[in-house]
C-alpha positions in Angstrom: 146.9 111.9 143.1 148.5 109.0 144.9 150.1 106.2 142.9 149.9 102.5 143.6 153.5 101.2 144.2 155.0 98.6 141.9 154.4 95.5 144.1 153.3 92.2 142.6 149.5 91.6 143.1 148.9 88.8 145.6 145.7 87.5 143.8 143.6 88.0 140.8 141.2 90.6 142.3 144.2 92.6 143.3 145.7 92.2 139.8 142.5 93.5 138.4 142.7 96.6 140.6 146.2 97.1 139.4 144.9 97.0 135.8 142.3 99.6 136.6 144.9 101.8 138.2 147.1 101.6 135.1 144.1 102.5 132.9 143.4 105.6 135.1 147.1 106.5 135.4 147.1 106.0 139.1 149.9 103.5 138.9 153.6 104.0 138.4 153.5 100.9 136.1 153.7 102.0 132.4 152.7 99.5 129.7 152.5 99.8 126.0 149.1 99.3 124.4 149.9 95.8 123.2 151.1 94.7 126.6 148.2 96.3 128.4 145.8 94.5 126.0 147.5 91.1 126.7 147.2 91.7 130.4 143.5 92.4 130.2 143.1 89.2 128.1 145.0 87.2 130.7 142.8 88.6 133.5 139.6 87.9 131.6 140.6 84.3 130.8 142.2 82.9 134.0 141.7 79.3 132.9 143.6 79.8 129.7 146.3 81.9 131.5 146.7 79.2 134.1 146.9 76.1 132.0 148.7 77.2 128.8 152.4 77.4 128.4 154.1 80.7 127.8 154.7 79.8 124.2 151.0 78.9 123.7 149.9 82.2 125.2 152.4 84.1 123.1 151.0 82.5 120.0 147.4 83.1 121.1 148.0 86.8 121.8 150.3 87.5 118.8 153.3 88.5 120.9 156.7 86.9 121.8 157.4 84.9 124.9 159.9 87.6 126.0 157.1 90.1 125.8 155.1 88.1 128.4 158.2 87.8 130.6 158.8 91.6 130.4 155.1 92.2 131.2 155.4 90.0 134.4 158.6 91.8 135.6 157.0 95.2 135.0 154.2 94.1 137.3 156.7 93.3 140.0 156.9 89.5 139.5 160.2 87.6 139.3 159.1 86.1 136.0 156.2 84.9 134.0 155.7 81.7 136.1 155.2 83.9 139.2 152.4 85.8 137.3 150.9 82.6 136.1 150.7 81.3 139.6 148.2 84.1 140.4 145.8 82.5 137.9 146.5 79.0 139.0 145.8 80.0 142.6 142.6 81.7 141.6 141.3 78.6 139.8 142.1 76.4 142.8 139.5 78.4 144.8 135.8 77.2 144.5 134.2 80.3 142.9 134.1 79.4 139.2 130.4 79.6 138.7 129.7 82.7 140.8 132.5 84.5 139.0 131.1 83.6 135.6 127.7 84.8 136.7 129.2 88.0 138.0 130.9 88.7 134.7 127.6 88.3 132.8 125.6 91.0 134.6 124.7 92.8 131.4 121.3 94.0 130.1 118.8 91.1 129.8 117.1 92.3 126.6 120.0 91.4 124.4 121.1 88.2 126.1 119.6 85.8 123.5 121.5 87.4 120.7 124.6 87.7 122.8 124.7 84.1 123.9 123.9 82.9 120.4 126.7 85.0 118.9 129.2 83.7 121.5 128.3 80.1 120.8 128.7 80.7 117.0 132.1 82.1 117.8 132.9 79.0 119.9 131.8 76.7 117.0 133.9 78.6 114.5 137.0 78.5 116.8 136.4 74.8 117.4 136.2 74.1 113.6 139.5 75.9 113.0 141.2 73.7 115.6 140.1 70.3 114.4 142.6 68.8 112.0 142.1 66.0 109.4 144.5 63.8 111.3 142.6 64.2 114.6 139.3 63.4 112.8 140.6 60.3 111.2 142.3 59.1 114.4 139.1 59.5 116.4 137.1 57.5 113.8 139.7 54.7 113.7 139.8 54.5 117.5 136.0 54.2 117.5 136.0 51.6 114.7 138.7 49.4 116.2 137.6 49.4 119.9 136.2 46.2 121.3 134.4 48.1 124.1 133.9 51.9 124.4 133.4 53.7 127.7 132.6 57.3 128.2 133.4 59.3 131.4 132.8 62.7 132.9 131.8 64.3 136.1 129.4 67.1 137.0 128.2 69.2 134.1 129.9 67.1 131.5 128.3 63.9 132.8 125.4 64.7 130.5 127.8 65.0 127.6 129.2 61.6 128.3 125.8 60.0 128.5 124.7 61.7 125.3 127.7 60.4 123.5 127.3 56.9 124.9 123.6 56.7 124.0 124.1 57.9 120.4 127.1 55.7 119.8 125.2 52.8 121.4 122.6 53.2 118.6 125.3 52.3 116.1 127.3 49.6 117.8 127.4 47.2 120.7 129.8 47.3 123.7 129.2 51.0 124.6 128.5 52.3 128.1 129.3 55.0 130.7 132.3 54.1 132.9 131.2 53.5 136.5 127.5 53.9 135.8 126.6 50.6 137.4 127.6 52.1 140.8 130.6 49.7 141.1 133.0 52.6 140.8 135.5 53.8 138.2 138.4 51.6 139.2 136.2 48.5 138.8 135.1 49.6 135.4 138.7 50.5 134.3 140.0 47.1 135.5 137.7 45.4 132.9 139.3 47.4 129.9 142.6 46.9 128.1 144.5 48.0 125.0 141.7 46.7 122.7 139.1 49.1 124.2 138.6 52.8 124.2 138.0 55.4 126.9 136.4 58.8 126.0 136.7 61.5 128.7 135.0 64.9 128.7 136.1 67.7 131.0 136.7 71.4 131.2 137.8 73.9 133.9 137.1 73.5 136.8 138.5 70.0 136.2 137.2 67.0 138.2 140.1 65.2 140.0 138.6 61.8 139.2 138.5 62.6 135.5 142.2 63.5 135.5 143.1 60.4 137.5 140.9 58.3 135.2 142.9 59.5 132.2 146.3 58.9 133.9 145.3 55.4 135.0 144.1 54.5 131.5 147.4 55.6 130.1 149.2 53.4 132.7 147.0 50.5 131.6 147.6 51.3 127.9 143.9 51.9 127.3 143.5 54.2 124.3 141.8 57.5 125.1 140.0 60.3 123.3 139.8 63.4 125.4 137.5 66.4 124.9 138.6 69.4 126.9 139.0 73.2 126.7 142.8 73.8 126.3 146.0 72.0 125.5 147.1 72.9 129.0 144.3 70.9 130.7 145.6 68.3 133.1 144.2 65.4 131.2 145.4 66.5 127.8 148.9 65.0 128.1 147.4 61.5 128.6 145.2 61.6 125.4 145.8 59.4 122.3 143.5 61.8 120.5 142.8 65.2 121.9 140.1 67.7 120.9 140.2 71.2 122.5 136.9 73.1 122.4 136.2 76.6 123.7 133.8 77.2 126.5 133.7 81.0 126.4 130.5 83.0 126.9 128.1 84.7 129.2 126.6 81.5 130.6 127.4 81.1 134.2 128.9 77.6 133.6 130.8 76.2 130.6 129.2 76.9 127.2 128.8 73.6 125.4 127.2 74.3 122.0 130.5 73.7 120.2 131.0 70.5 122.1 127.7 69.1 121.0 128.3 70.2 117.3 131.7 68.4 117.3 130.2 65.2 118.9 127.3 65.1 116.5 129.7 65.5 113.6 132.0 62.7 114.8 129.1 60.3 115.4 127.6 61.2 112.0 131.0 60.5 110.3 131.3 57.2 112.2 127.8 56.1 111.1 128.7 56.8 107.5 131.9 54.9 107.8 130.0 51.9 109.1 127.7 52.2 106.1 125.1 49.4 105.7 126.1 47.9 109.0 125.0 51.1 110.8 121.6 51.0 109.1 121.2 47.3 110.1 122.1 48.1 113.7 119.7 51.1 113.9 116.9 49.0 112.4 117.5 46.3 115.1 117.3 49.0 117.8 114.1 50.4 116.3 112.5 46.9 116.4 113.2 46.5 120.0 111.9 50.0 120.8 108.8 49.3 118.9 108.2 45.9 120.5 108.6 47.5 124.0 106.5 50.5 123.0 109.2 53.0 123.9 107.6 55.9 122.0 104.4 57.3 123.3 101.4 57.1 120.9 
């Protein structure tokens, strides 16, 4: 049986073929069980592989950084950075949604249970990643801000509007950045260090969301960022960072854990406001009633 020579894979599909060849012993590459398992995990999570540091990945997979380096060299790469570039190159190509859909071509009968279990796992992982310091910092930023603006693009635009609407029930000075149609730069120009910008985004990251975070940092506007990994391009510009998993069979980013975290933060903020929150909510309700917002 012919063996595949030890040459570095040029892209992720080719790397996956190499993995299959190793499994069926058609490759001259020999990996231990732990290294082979890590390689599969990397190939199945290209976003994490691309945006996490070697130390973060080593911690995640329970191996040493030197193990990852040896894995890369055994695959024919000059080092781990060269292997990581395969995942970064893959993510730069516009096929995120179709690949997610391709990966979820399982039996339909069990999908409800499967997706529910995946979301429960995401929620549990999210909970394990939120620290008391993060929690308190987010609440203090919300409480001290003169104005609050939320921002996201594409799928997470709905998350930004959800957060803005619910927060706007509790306090004044809340809105979605650029929602007037005047543009993001116009909206940012009206904010300063007394305000707060909240940005939502996961892979594939929107360029304007990344640029928005960087510009806010340059203007000393405090930011809370909700994203998927510490390696996300907007994470380094956050005053307060929450990383939330998006794993699952859904063809786009799974967001149940995001909604749970947002609801928990807003509930905690309402309780921190105490009687003032009740007074504000009652005022909103009177306006809704006067304008007959609810159907009857």
